[in-house]
C-alpha positions, 0 to 999 in steps of 0.5 A: 105803399106806406104801412098804416097804423089805423087807430079808428074808433068804432062808430058805436064805441068799443064794447065788451061783446066786441072784444075778441078775447083769445088768451085774454078771456079771464080779463074779459070775463072778470070785467063783464061780470063786474060791469053786469053788477055795476048798476047796483052799488051794493054788488059792485066790488070796490077791489081795483082791477089793473090790466097790463100788456104791450100795445094792441093787447086791448087795454084801452078797448076794455077800459072804454068798453067798461066806461061805455057800459057804465054810462049806458046804465046811467052812471058817471065815470071818471076818466084819466089818461096820459093826455089829460094834462089838468085832471079834475078833482074827484067827483062823488057822483062817479061810480068808478074811475078809469085810468089808462096808460098809467106808466106815462103819468106825470107827477101832476097826473100821479097826484090826481090818480092817487087822490081819485084812488083814495076817494074811490076806496073810501066811497066803495067805488070801482077802479079799473086801470091799465098800463104797459108794465106790471105793477112792480115795474111801474115808475110811479110814486110808491103809494099809487103803484102799490094800490094799482097792484093790490087787487085783480091784475091781468096780463093781456096778450096780443092776439097772434097772427093766426088768431087775428086771421081766424077772427077776421075770416069769421067776421067776414063770413058772417057779413057774406064778404069773401076775403082771399088769403092775399087780402087777409095777408095784406090787411094783417101785414100792412095795418095795425095789429090792433084787432079793433082797428082791423075790424073797423077796416073790415067794416069800411071795406064792406061798406065801400065794396057795397057802394062800388059794387066790387069784390073786396080785393087789394086794389079795392083797399087801395082805392078806398084809402086813396078816396078817404 
């Protein structure tokens, strides 16, 4: 069976509460406090935050969670990622701008990101950005690179296998789902290392097991994937 890299968005969207921090607790705590104050512009810090780390370390989850929390408060947020080929102009109604995968930005995206950054700073709006590299190593225009690095910088680390195993076991126990060691090994070795994807897989397995009235086993996982 081929290895699958499930990158399925959670039905309710990523949340800060649903982020399993492990060694990334400082970043989660910082963003949770920042979002908690974000409804009051007088309290929201305009100092930028930059998250960096390898794939599956949770950068996009945290950015989307911040965006979701701000939107839930009735705010508008600017969002720029490497797939946005024609970025819009800065909107003064935005309370913050979020920038993902900055290490992949084209010259056009870098120009837009710099413009967003300057406008956000002048209007005391927040900036949260993420990339695969520390600020000093980003191959970006210098004025953008230095701005990304002058505020709060957090190095996110991928949870190791024992940590992911412990989180999955705890989440399964909370659902009343029995996961054998063989099933956990299968989930951890055959699917994405991203914990959000693994948790969504657990959600789907739980629903499929209830629907078919079967225990969660490796054959059940295969059956569910074959019937998607």
